[in-house]
Backbone bond lengths (Angstrom), bond angles and torsions (degrees), N, CA, C in turn:
res aa  C-N    CA-C-N  psi(-1)  N-CA   C-N-CA  omega(-1)  CA-C   N-CA-C  phi
1 X - - - 1.417 - - 1.531 112.28 -
2 X 1.311 115.15 -37.33 1.434 118.30 179.51 1.529 112.35 -67.08
3 X 1.327 116.34 -31.45 1.452 121.30 179.05 1.556 110.99 -60.01
4 X 1.312 116.68 -33.73 1.484 119.75 178.89 1.528 109.35 -62.78
5 X 1.296 116.85 -46.26 1.481 120.64 -179.75 1.520 111.74 -64.12
6 X 1.321 115.38 -42.93 1.473 120.15 179.55 1.499 111.84 -63.85
7 X 1.358 114.91 -40.50 1.472 119.34 179.03 1.515 112.62 -65.96
8 X 1.305 117.88 -43.59 1.423 122.10 175.03 1.511 116.11 -65.09
9 X 1.322 115.20 -37.86 1.458 119.53 175.74 1.538 109.59 -67.18
10 X 1.323 118.00 -42.01 1.447 122.47 176.84 1.515 109.45 -56.87
11 X 1.324 115.67 -51.36 1.484 119.69 -174.65 1.545 110.57 -62.42
12 X 1.327 115.18 -40.85 1.477 117.01 177.00 1.508 113.40 -66.14
13 X 1.293 116.52 -40.69 1.479 121.03 -178.72 1.528 111.90 -67.35
14 X 1.339 116.22 -43.77 1.473 118.61 -177.35 1.528 109.86 -65.77
15 X 1.355 117.38 -31.53 1.425 118.74 179.46 1.549 111.58 -73.95
16 X 1.315 117.83 -37.62 1.466 121.56 174.06 1.526 109.40 -62.75
17 X 1.314 116.70 -43.66 1.471 121.05 -179.36 1.548 108.87 -62.09
18 X 1.351 116.19 -46.91 1.477 119.13 -178.71 1.542 110.30 -60.48
19 X 1.322 116.81 -43.27 1.479 119.54 179.67 1.529 109.91 -60.35
20 X 1.291 118.50 -45.76 1.445 122.78 -178.56 1.539 110.76 -65.85
21 X 1.320 116.91 -42.40 1.467 120.29 -179.92 1.500 112.10 -63.91
22 X 1.327 117.77 -40.12 1.464 120.26 176.86 1.539 110.39 -62.29
23 X 1.344 116.66 -38.78 1.462 119.77 176.01 1.517 113.11 -66.40
24 X 1.294 117.03 -39.33 1.492 120.79 176.16 1.523 110.03 -62.16
25 X 1.334 116.30 -46.28 1.443 119.48 -178.00 1.523 110.61 -63.02
26 X 1.296 116.72 -39.48 1.482 119.84 178.05 1.533 110.52 -63.32
27 X 1.336 118.19 -41.62 1.444 121.34 177.53 1.505 110.64 -62.48
28 X 1.335 115.36 -40.91 1.475 119.22 178.77 1.525 110.72 -64.95
29 X 1.316 116.40 -37.71 1.469 119.17 178.43 1.509 111.47 -64.31
30 X 1.288 117.71 -41.13 1.474 123.05 -179.85 1.557 108.29 -64.22
31 X 1.320 117.45 -41.17 1.431 121.21 -176.10 1.564 112.97 -87.94
32 X 1.340 115.31 4.61 1.449 121.39 -179.18 1.554 113.53 54.59
33 X 1.334 114.20 43.69 1.438 121.93 -179.64 1.555 109.46 -103.14
34 X 1.332 115.20 173.23 1.472 122.26 174.74 1.499 109.26 -53.18
35 X 1.336 117.72 135.11 1.456 121.37 -172.44 1.531 112.70 -108.79
36 X 1.288 114.80 162.35 1.473 124.33 173.40 1.576 105.94 -80.45
37 X 1.289 117.80 134.33 1.458 119.65 -174.22 1.500 111.58 -66.58
38 X 1.335 116.94 152.41 1.466 121.34 177.22 1.531 110.60 -63.32
39 X 1.349 115.26 -36.66 1.454 120.18 176.56 1.541 111.45 -56.48
40 X 1.332 115.94 -45.54 1.470 119.71 179.01 1.524 111.61 -65.31
41 X 1.296 116.99 -42.31 1.482 121.42 179.26 1.533 110.30 -61.85
42 X 1.291 117.93 -48.41 1.470 122.40 177.91 1.530 110.29 -65.47
43 X 1.320 115.64 -38.67 1.469 121.51 177.97 1.522 112.67 -58.33
44 X 1.336 115.94 -37.90 1.474 118.08 177.00 1.525 111.62 -62.01
45 X 1.331 116.33 -37.90 1.465 118.60 177.30 1.503 111.18 -69.53
46 X 1.335 116.99 -36.01 1.454 121.14 -178.89 1.525 112.63 -67.46
47 X 1.350 116.09 -31.32 1.494 115.22 -178.92 1.525 113.67 -94.04
48 X 1.333 114.06 16.99 1.488 118.96 171.21 1.512 114.14 120.64
49 X 1.339 118.34 -1.49 1.463 120.95 -176.11 1.528 112.90 -96.35
50 X 1.317 117.85 27.06 1.492 120.60 -178.99 1.507 114.50 -61.36
51 X 1.340 116.80 -38.46 1.485 118.33 -179.28 1.539 108.81 -69.15
52 X 1.313 120.48 -43.36 1.424 123.36 178.55 1.508 112.83 -64.46
53 X 1.371 114.47 -40.28 1.473 120.26 178.88 1.526 110.57 -64.90
54 X 1.344 116.50 -45.05 1.454 119.05 179.88 1.514 111.78 -66.65
55 X 1.297 116.99 -38.85 1.457 119.53 176.64 1.517 109.52 -66.11
56 X 1.330 117.81 -40.68 1.460 120.78 176.20 1.517 113.05 -61.40
57 X 1.325 116.00 -39.98 1.470 120.12 176.92 1.539 111.00 -61.81
58 X 1.308 115.17 -39.60 1.483 119.79 -178.34 1.551 111.13 -76.06
59 X 1.311 117.35 -48.12 1.458 119.30 -175.54 1.555 110.49 -69.19
60 X 1.353 115.00 -47.32 1.502 118.53 -174.24 1.538 110.30 -87.08
61 X 1.345 118.52 -5.06 1.451 122.07 -178.52 1.559 109.21 55.06
62 X 1.317 112.50 50.92 1.450 118.98 -172.46 1.539 111.15 -123.52
63 X 1.315 115.97 131.65 1.458 124.78 178.97 1.550 111.53 62.91
64 X 1.289 117.75 25.20 1.485 120.26 -176.80 1.540 111.84 -79.12
65 X 1.277 116.97 -17.17 1.498 120.05 -179.57 1.488 112.58 -96.86
66 X 1.279 119.88 -11.27 1.463 124.27 -176.92 1.537 108.47 -82.34
67 X 1.329 116.54 121.94 1.503 120.11 -176.03 1.529 110.64 -60.07
68 X 1.342 117.27 -36.47 1.490 117.71 -178.68 1.498 111.48 -60.25
69 X 1.304 117.50 -39.21 1.460 121.86 -179.84 1.522 110.64 -75.14
70 X 1.311 115.79 -41.39 1.500 120.15 -178.36 1.518 112.75 -62.97
71 X 1.374 115.03 -27.30 1.462 118.79 -178.38 1.538 109.62 -98.48
72 X 1.338 117.22 -51.60 1.484 120.07 -169.85 1.490 114.37 -71.66
73 X 1.354 118.84 -40.80 1.454 120.42 -179.05 1.534 110.79 -61.10
74 X 1.367 121.04 -51.92 1.458 117.61 177.09 1.518 114.36 -63.54
75 X 1.372 116.38 -31.57 1.489 119.83 179.84 1.538 108.76 -66.47
76 X 1.332 118.79 -42.91 1.446 120.98 177.94 1.528 111.09 -64.68
77 X 1.313 116.10 -38.77 1.422 119.68 177.75 1.554 112.38 -62.12
78 X 1.288 116.42 -44.20 1.480 121.15 176.05 1.488 112.46 -59.88
79 X 1.348 116.00 -44.82 1.462 121.34 -179.52 1.567 108.72 -61.82
80 X 1.300 116.58 -46.46 1.499 118.51 -178.23 1.523 111.75 -68.86
81 X 1.296 118.58 -38.47 1.486 121.20 177.35 1.547 108.86 -63.65
82 X 1.334 117.06 -44.54 1.468 120.32 177.40 1.522 110.32 -61.02
83 X 1.321 118.01 -42.87 1.460 119.62 178.17 1.524 113.15 -64.06
84 X 1.309 116.03 -39.77 1.478 120.74 177.56 1.527 110.76 -66.85
85 X 1.320 117.42 -42.52 1.471 119.26 177.39 1.578 110.45 -60.52
86 X 1.331 114.36 -47.09 1.467 118.76 177.20 1.525 111.87 -58.51
87 X 1.318 115.43 -41.60 1.463 121.97 179.14 1.530 110.96 -63.02
88 X 1.299 116.39 -45.59 1.493 120.21 -179.29 1.562 111.50 -63.42
89 X 1.336 115.18 -43.35 1.429 118.71 -174.95 1.554 112.05 -82.27
90 X 1.269 118.16 -14.66 1.483 119.68 177.20 1.499 112.80 -99.15
91 X 1.322 116.70 1.68 1.470 119.43 176.26 1.490 114.57 86.23
92 X 1.309 117.71 13.83 1.483 120.87 179.32 1.504 111.90 123.81
93 X 1.292 118.32 -176.79 1.454 123.39 -177.48 1.502 112.11 -78.11
94 X 1.303 118.01 -19.99 1.464 115.33 -177.87 1.453 114.47 -179.93
């Protein structure tokens, strides 16, 4: 039972982090400062932050023209949402 709460807290936190990191990277791009790698940004989506990453792309207007982001971020979001739906309807991970 506790794993359910931890999993949901993780998913919420990683999405908040992804959203904030996309905003930070956009600010750094505007100021022509050292940037967060594309690998790290896509990695955040891959480990569950797809919703935050996609929202960050939309709100901050960041990485919206890059094909890797236009394809991979929504793909990772769909995968995680499908996993969460399966998890909810199956009564948990195990």
